[in-house]
C-alpha positions in Angstrom: -155.8 -80.9 22.0 -157.3 -82.3 25.3 -155.5 -82.5 28.6 -156.9 -83.9 31.9 -155.3 -84.9 35.2 -157.2 -88.1 35.9 -155.6 -88.2 39.4 -152.9 -86.2 41.1 -151.4 -86.7 44.5 -149.4 -89.0 46.7 -152.1 -91.8 46.4 -152.0 -92.0 42.6 -151.2 -90.1 39.5 -152.3 -90.3 35.9 -152.5 -87.7 33.1 -154.5 -88.0 29.9 -153.3 -86.2 26.7 -155.0 -86.2 23.3 -153.1 -84.5 20.5 -153.4 -84.8 16.7 -155.7 -87.8 17.1 -153.4 -89.7 19.4 -154.5 -90.6 23.0 -151.9 -91.3 25.7 -151.5 -91.6 29.4 -148.5 -90.4 31.3 -148.4 -92.8 34.3 -151.2 -95.0 35.7 -150.9 -94.8 39.4 -154.5 -95.9 40.3 -156.0 -99.3 39.8 -156.7 -100.1 36.2 -160.4 -100.3 37.0 -160.4 -96.8 38.5 -158.4 -95.3 35.6 -160.9 -96.8 33.1 -163.8 -95.3 35.2 -162.2 -91.9 35.2 -161.5 -92.0 31.5 -165.2 -92.8 31.0 -166.1 -89.7 33.1 -164.3 -87.5 30.6 -165.8 -89.4 27.6 -162.8 -91.6 26.7 -162.8 -95.3 26.1 -159.7 -97.0 27.5 -159.7 -99.3 24.5 -158.9 -96.2 22.4 -155.6 -95.5 24.2 -152.6 -95.6 22.0 -149.8 -95.6 24.5 -148.8 -95.4 28.2 -145.7 -93.5 29.2 -144.0 -94.1 32.6 -142.1 -91.3 34.4 -140.7 -93.5 37.2 -141.3 -96.6 39.2 -143.0 -95.3 42.4 -146.2 -97.1 43.0 -148.4 -94.0 42.9 -147.3 -93.8 39.2 -147.4 -97.4 38.1 -150.0 -99.2 40.2 -152.4 -99.9 37.3 -149.9 -100.1 34.4 -149.7 -103.9 34.0 -153.4 -104.7 34.1 -154.3 -101.7 31.9 -151.6 -102.5 29.3 -152.5 -106.2 29.1 -156.3 -105.9 29.1 -156.4 -103.1 26.5 -153.2 -104.0 24.6 -151.7 -100.6 25.2 -147.9 -100.4 24.6 -145.9 -99.2 27.6 -143.0 -96.8 27.0 -140.5 -96.8 29.8 -136.8 -96.2 30.3 -134.5 -99.2 30.6 -133.6 -98.7 34.3 -137.3 -98.1 35.2 -138.3 -101.1 33.2 -136.0 -103.2 35.3 -137.5 -101.7 38.5 -141.1 -102.5 37.4 -140.5 -105.6 35.4 -142.7 -108.0 37.4 -145.7 -105.6 37.3 -145.7 -105.2 33.5 -144.7 -108.8 32.6 -146.5 -110.0 29.4 -147.2 -106.4 28.4 -145.9 -104.8 25.2 -143.0 -102.8 26.4 -140.8 -100.3 24.4 -137.8 -98.9 26.1 -136.5 -95.4 25.6 -133.4 -93.6 26.8 -133.8 -90.5 29.0 -132.5 -87.4 27.2 -133.3 -88.7 23.7 -136.5 -87.8 21.9 -138.4 -90.2 19.8 -141.4 -90.4 17.5 -144.7 -92.0 18.5 -147.4 -91.9 15.8 -147.6 -88.2 14.9 -146.1 -87.1 18.2 -142.6 -86.2 19.3 -141.9 -87.5 22.8 -139.0 -86.0 24.7 -138.2 -87.7 28.1 -135.8 -85.5 30.0 -134.0 -86.3 33.3 -135.3 -84.9 36.6 -134.0 -85.1 40.2 -136.1 -87.4 42.3 -135.4 -90.5 44.5 -136.1 -93.0 41.8 -133.8 -95.0 39.6 -134.2 -93.0 36.3 -137.0 -90.4 36.7 -138.1 -88.3 33.7 -140.3 -85.5 32.8 -141.9 -85.3 29.4 -142.7 -83.0 26.6 -145.2 -84.2 24.1 -145.3 -82.2 20.8 -147.4 -82.3 17.6 -148.7 -79.8 15.1 -151.2 -78.8 17.8 -148.3 -77.5 20.0 -146.3 -78.8 23.0 -147.4 -80.1 26.4 -144.8 -80.1 29.2 -145.0 -82.4 32.2 -142.7 -81.9 35.3 -143.8 -83.5 38.5 -141.9 -85.5 41.2 -138.7 -83.4 41.1 -136.8 -82.0 44.0 -135.4 -79.0 42.1 -136.0 -77.3 38.8 -132.7 -77.6 37.0 -131.7 -75.5 34.1 -132.4 -78.4 31.8 -136.0 -78.7 33.1 -136.6 -75.0 32.5 -135.2 -75.2 29.0 -137.3 -78.2 28.1 -140.5 -76.6 29.3 -140.0 -73.4 27.3 -142.5 -72.8 24.5 -145.2 -75.1 25.8 -148.8 -74.5 25.1 -149.8 -76.4 28.2 -147.8 -77.1 31.4 -148.3 -79.6 34.1 -146.2 -78.5 37.1 -145.7 -80.0 40.5 -146.8 -77.8 43.4 -146.4 -80.4 46.2 -146.2 -78.6 49.5 -146.4 -75.3 51.4 -143.0 -75.1 53.2 -144.5 -73.8 56.4 -147.2 -76.5 56.5 -144.6 -79.1 55.8 -142.2 -78.0 58.5 -145.0 -77.5 61.1 -146.9 -80.7 60.1 -147.0 -84.2 61.4 -144.4 -85.9 59.2 -141.3 -87.2 60.9 -138.1 -85.2 60.4 -136.4 -87.6 58.0 -139.5 -87.5 55.7 -139.6 -83.7 55.8 -136.0 -83.6 54.8 -136.6 -86.0 52.0 -139.4 -83.9 50.6 -137.4 -80.7 50.8 -134.3 -82.2 49.3 -133.1 -82.0 45.7 -134.5 -85.5 45.2 -137.9 -84.8 46.7 -140.7 -82.5 45.6 -141.3 -78.9 44.5 -142.9 -76.5 46.9 -145.6 -74.0 45.8 -142.9 -71.3 45.8 -140.5 -73.5 43.8 -143.2 -74.2 41.3 -144.0 -70.5 40.9 -140.3 -69.8 40.3 -140.1 -72.4 37.6 -143.3 -71.0 36.0 -141.8 -67.5 36.0 -138.8 -68.8 34.2 -140.8 -70.4 31.3 -143.7 -67.9 30.8 -144.3 -67.0 27.2 -147.2 -65.5 25.1 -148.2 -68.9 23.8 -148.9 -70.5 27.2 -152.7 -71.3 27.3 -153.1 -73.9 30.1 -151.5 -74.6 33.4 -152.1 -77.5 35.7 -150.8 -77.6 39.3 -150.1 -81.3 40.1 -149.1 -83.7 42.9 -150.5 -81.5 45.8 -149.9 -83.1 49.2 -153.1 -83.7 51.2 -151.2 -83.2 54.4 -148.7 -80.5 53.6 -150.6 -78.3 51.2 -154.0 -76.7 50.5 -155.4 -76.2 47.0 -156.4 -72.7 47.8 -152.9 -71.9 49.0 -151.2 -73.4 45.9 -153.6 -71.6 43.6 -153.0 -68.3 45.4 -149.3 -68.5 45.0 -149.6 -69.1 41.3 -152.4 -66.5 40.8 -150.2 -63.9 42.5 -147.4 -64.7 40.1 -149.6 -64.6 37.0 -151.2 -61.3 38.2 -147.8 -59.7 38.3 -147.0 -60.2 34.7 -148.5 -59.4 31.3 -146.9 -62.0 29.1 -149.7 -64.5 29.1 -153.0 -65.5 30.8 -153.2 -69.3 30.9 -156.3 -71.1 32.3 -155.3 -72.4 35.7 -156.5 -75.9 36.8 -155.5 -77.5 40.2 -155.3 -81.3 40.1 -157.3 -83.5 42.6 -156.6 -86.9 44.1 -160.2 -88.2 44.0 -161.7 -86.8 40.8 -160.6 -86.0 37.3 -159.7 -82.4 36.8 -161.4 -80.1 34.4 -160.5 -81.1 30.9 -158.6 -78.4 29.0 -159.7 -78.3 25.4 -157.7 -76.1 23.0 
C-alpha cells in the first residue's frame, strides 16, 4: 500500500493511492501537467493510473481531470449530479457514474462513496478497501456526521480535513460571510473538529494519518499538527505515523 497527498489546500487537491496493484487518484485539482510532474516525483508514471475518482465539482478538486483523463485514457468515476456539474470539463473522457451511498467494485478494490456535508451538489468522501486494508478519505466537510464516523472506522490509513484554526479564522482577513461559510455545516472542519472525529475512529489497526486541506490564511501546519499530536499522546490505542499535507509539494509517501 502507498498513499501520498500530491497536493492539499484551497489551491488544489489530489491524493494518490496504490493498493493491491491498482493505482488511483482521488481528485485532480491541479493542472494535468503539474499532477504528472508530482507523480513523477514519487516515482509514478501517470500512464500507469487505473482510475480517477471525483469527490465534488469545486475547481480545486477537478481542474486537471479532463486533460489528464483524455491524455492518459484514465476512466473518471463521478456521481451523476457531479458529472452534470463538470460535464464540459470532462467531455470526451471515459466517465463511469456512481451513486453516493452505494459501494462498487473497481478492479480488486471496493470503493465506497459516502455523502458528506459541503456546499457542492453531491459531495462525497471515500473509503477504498482491498486485502491490504482500508483507506478513508474525508475532506471538504462542514461537520462530521455519524455516518462519516461510521464509514471511517477500521481504516488502516486516514486522510482527514484539518482546515482552519478557529481563532485564526475569526481574527483573520476574510470577510464575515466567508468566515460564516467556512464555519458552517457545509464548510470545512477546524483542527478541533478534525481531532474530535479522529478520537471517534481510533482503533489499534490505524497506521497512517494525513491532515489535509489546511488553509494557508487561517491555519498553520504546526498548530494543526500540535492539536493532533496532543490527542494521540492522550491515548494508547494506536500510534499512527502523522503526515501533514502541503499545497506546493507532494507529502511524504506512506508505504505499508
